[in-house]
N, C-alpha and C positions, 0 to 999 in steps of 0.2 A: 503492498498501500503503497509504504513511505519515498518509494521508486520510485513507483506512479509523482505520487504529486510533485517531485523531486526535478521528472520529466517532464512536467505541464508546466515551471517555474520556467522565465525565460529571463538570459538577466539584461540591467534598463538598458534601455538605447540609448548609447554613446552621441549625442547633437555629432560630431563632426566627423561622424561614420554614414549621414544621413545624406553627406553633397551628394550630389547629381553634377559632377562635372563638365561641360559642354565638347563634343567631338571638336579634334582638333585638324583644321582643312585643309589637306595638304593636293601635290597632280593628281589626285587618282580622290581625293573630295567628287560628290559627286554634288553634283545645283541644285538640289530638290532639297539637300542639306541647309543652306544656307538659307532658305526659304522659312526653315521654322521658327520659331519663335520661340525666346528665349529665355529658358526655365532653372540657367543661375545663374542668381545676380553676386557674382565678386562681392568681396571686402574691398571696403576705402584703401586701403592700404595696399590693392593689387590692380588698383584700375590711377597711380600718378603716373604722373606724369617724367620723375625720375625713373620709376621700377620701366615702363614703357618705354624709353632711348634706351636705357642701359639692356633690355630683352633686347633693344632692335641692333644695337653695335655686335652685341652680343651676338646673333642668328646669322651674320657673316662674321663667326672664323668657323675653321675648319677641329673640328671633334680629334684629328688626328693632330695639330697641333699643339690639343693639350695630353694625351690618353693615349699617344704616340701609332703605332701606326697594330693594326689586331696580331696577335699570334698567331701561329699554325698552337688549330686545338690540338692537344698531348690527351686522349682516352686515355689510356697508361698512368699516366697526371692522375684522370681524376676519381678514377675507380680503380685501386690498388687492388689487385686478385696477387694469389702465387705464382697464375700463370697468365697470361695473356690471352682472354677470348676473343681481343681482336686480333683480323684479320690485314694485311697491307695491304691501301688503296690502287687499286687500278687508278692504268691513267686516263677513267673517262672524265676520274676526279681529282686528280694533279693538280693545284689550283698552284703550284707552284714550280710547276714547270714550261710546258707550250701554253699551258691553259688558265694562264696568270694572267692577268690585268697588268695593259702598260700603260708608260709611262703616261702617254699621249688619253688614254682614258679614263686614265684618272686624273690628271687635269684637265677632261671633259669633264667629266662627276663635278668638279668642282667647279668649275663655268656655273654649270647647269642650275647646283645648287642655293650659286651666291656668296659663295669662302673669298675674299676681297683680304682677310685679314689677318696675319700673323703675331699668334702670342711673342710676346717678346721675353 
């Protein structure tokens, strides 16, 4: 009986966990999404001109300049076992070989993303 009562009791709702955040538009966003009524009213601090300016400036910084290039994924390091269960990758997925992005492809991506600033 006590187990049933405990199962029916729910923890109190935390207001910050019930906030519905807006979707972020991207190059893949549907135009229909932009016509929806706004369901989220951001707090005043999130609408300050200073924050907007800082975020605008930050949007032009290449994340690789901040965090560095993405390192190769080494499954053996993530899932340590006595015996390796991971087979060697085949040439069809050899991203460090001839299938890797060229410098020109990386530059074109950075240009399309609007990355212009470098972190000093």
